[in-house]
C-alpha positions in Angstrom: 12.6 -12.2 -16.9 13.9 -10.0 -19.7 16.9 -10.9 -21.9 20.1 -8.9 -21.8 19.4 -7.3 -25.2 15.8 -6.3 -24.1 17.2 -4.6 -21.0 19.9 -2.8 -23.0 17.1 -1.6 -25.3 15.1 -0.2 -22.3 18.2 1.3 -20.8 18.7 3.5 -23.8 15.4 5.3 -23.1 15.1 4.9 -19.3 18.7 4.9 -18.0 19.9 2.5 -15.4 18.6 1.4 -12.9 14.8 1.2 -13.7 11.6 -0.4 -12.6 9.4 -2.5 -14.8 5.6 -2.4 -14.1 3.8 -5.7 -14.8 0.3 -4.5 -15.6 -1.1 -8.0 -16.1 -0.1 -9.1 -12.6 -1.6 -5.9 -11.1 -4.9 -6.4 -13.0 -5.0 -10.1 -12.0 -4.6 -9.2 -8.3 -7.6 -6.7 -8.6 -9.7 -9.3 -10.4 -8.8 -12.2 -8.1 -9.6 -10.2 -4.9 -12.8 -8.9 -6.4 -13.9 -12.5 -7.4 -13.0 -13.9 -4.0 -15.0 -11.4 -2.0 -17.6 -10.4 -4.5 -18.7 -14.0 -5.0 -19.4 -14.3 -1.3 -20.7 -10.8 -0.5 -22.3 -8.9 -3.3 -21.7 -5.3 -2.2 -17.9 -5.3 -2.3 -15.6 -2.5 -3.0 -11.8 -2.3 -3.4 -10.2 0.9 -2.2 -6.7 0.8 -3.5 -4.1 2.0 -1.0 -2.3 4.9 -2.6 0.4 5.0 0.0 1.6 1.5 -1.0 2.5 2.7 -4.5 1.0 5.8 -6.0 2.3 5.5 -9.5 -0.5 7.4 -11.4 -0.5 4.9 -14.2 -1.3 2.1 -11.7 -3.9 4.1 -9.8 -5.7 5.0 -13.1 -6.1 1.2 -13.7 -8.1 1.0 -10.4 -10.3 4.0 -11.5 -11.0 2.4 -14.9 -12.0 -0.9 -13.2 -14.4 0.8 -10.9 -12.3 0.7 -7.7 -12.1 3.4 -5.1 -9.0 5.4 -4.1 -7.8 5.1 -0.5 -5.7 8.1 0.5 -4.1 9.2 3.7 -2.9 12.7 2.9 -3.9 15.8 1.0 -1.1 15.1 -1.5 -2.7 11.7 -2.2 -6.2 13.2 -2.3 -5.1 15.8 -4.9 -3.5 13.0 -6.9 -6.7 11.0 -6.9 -8.6 14.0 -8.2 -6.0 14.7 -10.9 -6.2 11.1 -12.0 -9.9 11.5 -12.5 -11.5 9.6 -9.6 -15.0 10.5 -8.8 -14.6 12.4 -5.5 -17.4 10.2 -4.1 -15.1 7.2 -4.7 -12.3 8.6 -2.6 -11.8 7.3 0.9 -9.8 9.8 3.0 -8.1 8.2 5.9 -5.0 9.0 7.9 -4.2 10.7 11.3 -3.5 14.2 10.1 -6.2 16.1 8.2 -6.2 19.9 8.4 -9.5 21.8 8.3 -8.9 22.8 4.7 -8.5 19.1 3.8 -11.7 18.1 5.5 -13.6 21.0 4.0 -12.6 20.1 0.5 -13.4 16.4 1.0 -16.8 17.1 2.5 -17.6 19.6 -0.2 -16.8 16.8 -2.7 -18.8 14.2 -0.8 -15.8 12.0 -0.3 -15.8 9.4 2.4 -13.8 11.0 5.3 -13.0 8.6 8.1 -12.2 10.7 11.2 -9.3 9.6 13.4 -9.3 11.9 16.4 -11.2 14.6 18.3 -9.4 17.6 16.6 -10.9 16.3 13.3 -14.3 16.2 15.0 -13.7 19.9 15.8 -13.0 20.5 12.1 -16.2 18.8 11.2 -18.1 20.9 13.8 -16.6 24.1 12.3 -17.7 22.9 8.8 -21.2 22.0 10.0 -21.6 25.4 11.7 -20.6 27.1 8.3 -23.1 24.8 6.5 -26.1 24.6 8.8 -28.6 23.5 6.1 -26.3 20.8 4.7 -26.6 17.1 5.6 -23.0 16.1 6.3 -21.7 12.5 6.1 -18.6 11.3 7.8 -16.9 8.1 8.8 -15.2 7.0 12.0 -12.0 5.1 12.4 -12.3 2.5 15.2 -9.3 1.6 17.3 -9.3 -2.2 17.4 -8.5 -4.6 20.2 -6.7 -7.4 18.5 -5.7 -9.4 21.6 -6.7 -13.1 21.4 -8.2 -15.2 24.1 -4.7 -15.7 25.6 -4.2 -11.9 25.9 -1.5 -11.9 23.1 -1.7 -8.9 20.9 -1.9 -9.4 17.1 -1.1 -5.8 16.4 2.1 -5.2 14.3 5.3 -5.0 16.3 3.7 -6.7 19.3 2.2 -3.4 20.2 -0.5 -4.0 22.9 -2.6 -0.9 22.0 -2.5 0.8 18.7 -2.6 4.5 18.3 -5.1 5.1 15.5 -8.8 5.8 15.7 -11.4 6.1 18.5 -11.5 3.5 21.3 -14.4 1.1 21.5 -14.7 1.9 25.2 -18.2 3.1 25.9 -17.1 6.4 27.5 -15.3 7.4 24.3 -18.2 6.3 22.1 -20.6 8.4 24.2 -18.2 11.4 24.0 -18.0 10.9 20.2 -21.7 10.8 19.8 -22.2 13.9 21.9 -19.5 15.8 19.9 -21.1 15.4 16.5 -23.3 18.3 15.4 -27.0 17.5 14.6 -26.6 17.8 10.9 -23.7 15.3 10.8 -24.4 11.6 10.4 -21.9 8.7 10.4 -22.1 6.5 7.3 -18.8 4.6 7.5 -16.8 2.6 10.1 -13.2 2.0 9.3 -11.1 -0.7 11.2 -7.7 -0.8 9.5 -5.2 -2.3 12.0 -1.9 -3.7 10.8 -1.5 -7.1 12.4 1.6 -9.1 13.1 0.3 -12.2 11.3 -2.3 -10.9 8.9 -4.5 -13.9 9.9 -8.1 -14.3 8.9 -8.9 -14.1 12.6 -7.9 -10.5 12.6 -10.2 -9.5 9.7 -13.1 -11.5 11.2 -12.6 -9.7 14.5 -12.4 -6.3 12.7 -15.6 -7.0 10.7 -17.6 -8.2 13.7 -16.4 -5.3 15.9 -17.5 -2.8 13.3 -20.9 -4.5 12.9 -21.4 -4.5 16.7 -20.6 -0.8 16.9 -22.9 -0.1 14.0 -25.9 -1.8 15.5 -25.3 -0.1 18.9 -24.6 3.5 17.9 -25.5 4.1 14.2 -27.9 1.2 13.1 -29.7 3.3 10.5 -27.0 5.3 8.8 -23.9 3.1 8.3 -23.4 2.2 4.6 -19.7 1.1 4.7 -18.0 -1.5 6.8 -14.3 -0.9 6.0 -12.0 -3.7 7.2 -8.8 -1.9 6.0 -5.9 -3.6 4.2 -2.8 -5.6 4.8 -3.9 -9.0 3.6 -1.4 -11.4 2.0 -1.1 -11.5 -1.7 1.3 -13.6 -3.8 4.2 -14.9 -1.6 7.5 -15.7 -3.5 8.9 -19.1 -2.6 11.8 -17.4 -0.8 9.4 -15.9 1.7 7.1 -18.8 2.3 8.1 -19.4 5.9 4.6 -20.5 6.9 1.2 -21.1 5.4 -0.5 -17.9 4.5 -4.2 -17.2 3.8 -5.4 -16.9 0.2 -7.8 -14.3 -1.1 -10.5 -17.0 -0.8 -9.6 -17.7 2.8 -9.9 -14.0 3.8 -13.2 -13.6 1.8 -14.8 -16.7 3.3 -14.2 -15.7 6.9 -15.1 -12.1 6.5 -18.2 -12.8 4.4 -19.4 -15.3 7.0 -19.4 -12.5 9.6 -21.5 -10.2 7.4 -23.8 -12.9 6.1 -24.6 -14.1 9.7 -24.9 -10.7 11.4 -28.5 -9.7 11.8 -27.8 -6.0 11.4 -25.6 -6.5 8.3 -28.2 -8.9 6.7 -30.9 -6.2 7.1 -28.9 -3.1 6.2 -26.6 -4.6 3.5 -23.7 -2.2 3.9 -20.8 -2.1 1.4 -17.9 -4.2 2.5 -14.7 -2.2 1.8 -11.2 -3.7 1.5 -8.1 -1.5 1.1 -5.4 -3.7 -0.4 -2.0 -2.3 -1.0 0.8 -5.0 -0.6 -1.4 -7.7 -2.0 -2.1 -5.5 -5.1 1.3 -4.0 -5.8 4.1 -6.3 -4.5 4.4 -8.6 -7.5 3.5 -6.0 -10.0 6.9 -4.3 -10.0 10.5 -5.5 -10.7 13.7 -3.6 -10.4 16.6 -3.9 -12.9 20.0 -2.8 -11.8 23.5 -3.0 -13.4 26.7 -4.3 -12.0 29.3 -1.5 -11.6 32.1 -3.4 -10.0 33.1 -6.7 -8.5 35.8 -6.8 -5.9 37.3 -9.1 -3.2 37.8 -7.7 0.3 39.4 -10.1 2.9 37.8 -13.2 1.7 34.4 -11.7 0.7 33.2 -10.7 -2.8 31.2 -7.5 -3.1 29.2 -6.8 -6.2 28.3 -3.1 -6.4 25.3 -2.1 -8.5 23.8 1.2 -9.6 20.6 0.6 -7.6 20.1 0.5 -3.8 18.3 -1.4 -1.1 16.1 1.7 -1.0 14.8 0.5 -4.3 14.1 -3.1 -3.3 13.6 -3.3 0.4 13.5 0.2 2.0 13.0 -1.3 5.5 16.4 -2.9 5.1 15.2 -6.3 6.3 17.7 -9.2 6.2 16.0 -11.4 3.7 17.3 -11.9 0.2 14.6 -10.7 -2.3 13.7 -12.9 -5.3 16.2 -12.2 -8.0 17.6 -13.3 -11.4 21.0 -12.9 -12.9 21.0 -11.5 -16.5 24.5 -11.8 -18.1 26.0 -10.6 -21.3 27.3 -14.0 -22.0 26.0 -17.1 -20.1 28.4 -19.1 -18.0 28.5 -22.2 -15.9 30.8 -20.6 -13.4 29.3 -19.7 -10.0 30.5 -17.6 -7.1 29.4 -16.6 -3.6 29.0 -12.9 -3.2 27.2 -10.0 -1.5 25.3 -7.5 -3.7 25.6 -3.9 -2.3 24.1 -0.7 -3.4 25.5 2.5 -4.8 25.0 4.7 -1.7 27.8 5.4 0.9 26.1 3.3 3.6 27.5 0.1 4.8 24.0 -1.3 5.5 23.1 -0.8 1.8 23.1 -4.5 1.2 20.7 -6.0 -1.3 21.7 -9.6 -1.3 23.8 -11.4 1.3 26.1 -14.4 0.7 24.2 -15.7 -2.4 25.6 -18.4 -4.6 24.7 -17.8 -8.3 26.3 -17.3 -11.7 29.5 -15.4 -11.5 28.9 -11.7 -12.1 30.9 -9.3 -14.1 30.8 -5.6 -14.8 27.7 -4.5 -16.9 25.7 -7.7 -16.1 22.3 -7.1 -14.7 20.3 -8.3 -11.7 16.5 -8.3 -11.7 14.8 -8.0 -8.3 11.1 -9.1 -8.2 8.2 -8.5 -5.8 9.4 -4.9 -5.1 6.1 -3.1 -5.8 5.1 -2.3 -2.2 6.5 0.9 -0.6 9.7 1.0 -2.6 8.8 3.7 -5.1 7.0 5.9 -2.5 9.8 5.4 0.2 12.7 6.0 -2.1 14.3 9.3 -1.1 16.5 11.5 -3.4 19.4 10.3 -1.2 22.7 10.4 -3.1 21.0 9.3 -6.3 17.9 10.5 -8.3 14.8 8.4 -8.5 14.9 5.8 -11.3 12.6 5.6 -14.3 9.6 3.3 -14.4 8.6 1.5 -17.6 5.6 -0.7 -18.5 5.6 -3.5 -21.0 3.5 -2.8 -24.1 3.7 -5.9 -26.2 7.2 -6.2 -27.5 7.9 -2.5 -26.8 8.1 -0.5 -23.6 6.9 2.9 -22.6 8.0 5.2 -19.9 5.4 5.9 -17.2 7.9 7.9 -15.1 11.0 9.6 -16.4 14.3 9.2 -14.6 14.6 12.1 -12.2 17.1 14.8 -12.9 19.2 16.9 -10.5 17.2 20.0 -11.3 14.0 18.1 -10.3 15.5 17.5 -6.8 16.9 21.0 -6.2 14.3 23.3 -8.0 12.6 24.4 -4.8 15.8 25.2 -2.9 17.2 28.7 -2.4 20.8 28.9 -3.8 21.8 32.4 -2.7 21.5 34.1 0.6 
């Protein structure tokens, strides 16, 4: 946690509110995941999920450490190229790839995991235009994550997810028949967001992919990609139940690969696409108190940030936070912290008891690195700056947005 004077120093350069990127935590997450999986299965690759937080400075750390970029759109693909990722180390996922996107990615020999038959059509068109070229693609597999009781583990209690190709034999046969002769499948991708993120889900994904590989593409599959979504660091406020550690996930997934006859023989790369577990605890958000007022028995503290910056899904839990005052006090109060937008639901903290807040005090919200920066719209306010600690100093890795940045692509006159 920063002192009041440190925050004031940063605010002079960055404005308020602003994010602080903790590079050490981000690197530790990468190293700890790599150690957990790599010590149990040698051919292991991290493909960092750009959609979780695509701050270029963060993504470049992944590149420097030898990780892959996992992207789900042309925007993210172009960003990975601009950052300097080897195109062969870019995994292109997602449900919407235009022909031009697939053409570029295949020209670059990136790993393109196809999601639907229209994308197969794009590949067929590309193959027809390049008849002498050996073309490599991946397939996203639609996972059945129902347990023995029939209960679905898919996020949101969804019985059947919408992404990828079904494991039903008829669809696999159709898929095989649709691929041109000069196209081979080298990757199987099984990302499925589960409701509990249990190790059982990842074991099931790994085993399903191995079973499909041995049945349909035993000689060509080089990547078994189990997707992302694993738990990372869980703040005490969110520890409602026991959650698996990196070692727990790694032990169960590696057991599948180390005991599967096909995987033992072929030795495919195991790919994990962490996002939340990499980014969540690597970003904090600092916001300043603008006003404190009482309304019919309740105290509302308005800050210059928003729930969009700390919990864009607007869940009801209070995020980990610290009060940073100009002058310390023993006085406490019960209050609600609300954001700077004109929405009643812009509530950042509900009925918390903490040190009494006054105008120009600060609140630091932690564990806000996942989906906040990428979800935050230019709604009412511009996007805040992002800074990274550099010893005792700080440097900007994103400037505070300006109004002209938001409106530069609009037509002002008819």
